[in-house]
C-alpha positions as CSV (number, residue, x, y, z in Angstrom):
1,X,0.3,0.5,0.1
2,X,2.9,2.3,0.9
3,X,4.4,2.1,-3.4
4,X,0.6,2.3,-4.2
5,X,0.3,5.4,-2.1
6,X,4.0,6.6,-3.5
7,X,4.9,6.9,0.1
8,X,8.5,6.9,0.7
9,X,9.2,4.1,3.8
10,X,12.3,2.0,4.9
11,X,12.1,-1.1,5.9
12,X,13.6,-2.7,8.9
13,X,13.9,-6.2,9.4
14,X,12.2,-7.7,12.8
15,X,13.9,-11.1,13.6
16,X,11.2,-12.9,15.8
17,X,13.4,-15.9,16.3
18,X,15.6,-13.5,18.3
19,X,12.4,-12.0,20.2
20,X,13.4,-8.2,18.0
21,X,9.4,-7.7,18.8
22,X,10.2,-7.8,22.8
23,X,12.4,-5.3,22.8
24,X,11.7,-1.7,24.5
25,X,12.7,0.1,20.6
26,X,9.8,-2.0,19.0
27,X,7.3,-2.1,22.0
28,X,7.2,1.7,21.5
29,X,5.9,1.5,17.7
30,X,3.6,-1.3,18.3
31,X,3.1,-2.2,22.5
32,X,1.5,-5.6,21.7
33,X,4.6,-6.7,19.7
34,X,2.5,-7.4,16.8
35,X,3.7,-6.8,13.1
36,X,3.6,-5.2,10.6
37,X,3.8,-2.2,12.5
38,X,4.7,1.4,10.7
39,X,5.4,5.1,12.2
40,X,4.1,8.5,9.9
41,X,6.5,11.1,11.2
42,X,3.6,13.2,9.7
43,X,0.6,12.0,11.4
44,X,-2.3,14.2,12.6
45,X,-1.7,17.5,13.5
46,X,1.7,17.1,12.2
47,X,2.8,14.4,14.7
48,X,4.2,11.6,14.6
49,X,2.0,8.0,14.6
50,X,2.3,4.6,15.1
51,X,0.2,1.7,14.1
52,X,0.3,-1.8,13.9
53,X,-1.7,-5.1,12.4
54,X,-2.5,-4.7,8.7
55,X,-6.0,-3.6,8.9
56,X,-5.2,-0.5,10.8
57,X,-2.5,0.1,8.4
58,X,-5.0,-0.1,5.4
59,X,-7.5,2.2,6.7
60,X,-4.8,4.9,8.2
61,X,-3.3,5.3,5.1
62,X,-6.0,6.4,2.5
63,X,-7.3,8.5,5.4
64,X,-3.9,10.3,5.8
65,X,-4.8,14.2,6.9
66,X,-2.4,15.1,3.9
67,X,-4.6,13.6,2.1
68,X,-1.6,11.8,-0.2
69,X,-3.0,8.5,-0.8
70,X,-5.6,8.5,-2.7
71,X,-6.6,4.7,-2.8
72,X,-10.7,4.0,-3.0
73,X,-12.5,0.9,-1.6
74,X,-15.3,-0.2,-3.0
75,X,-19.3,0.9,-1.6
76,X,-19.6,-2.1,0.1
77,X,-16.1,-2.2,2.2
78,X,-16.1,1.6,3.2
79,X,-17.6,0.8,6.8
80,X,-15.7,-1.7,8.9
81,X,-18.3,-3.7,11.4
82,X,-17.0,-4.6,14.4
């Protein structure tokens, strides 16, 4: 999705075999040690925001405050049912 939105990004490998997902620096991004996780340095109000789990990331990116990603979803998928 980051490439589809033409957003710049850096990939950081998380070695789950070595327990990288439990290290303090990763838990700052994903407190529940979930992968994938992203940090948007230009989130709401210009403040960084961390997101984890694919669904949350895919919902957030098209709705970014700066409207940089113009991806759209079919009408039947516009609302999340919880």
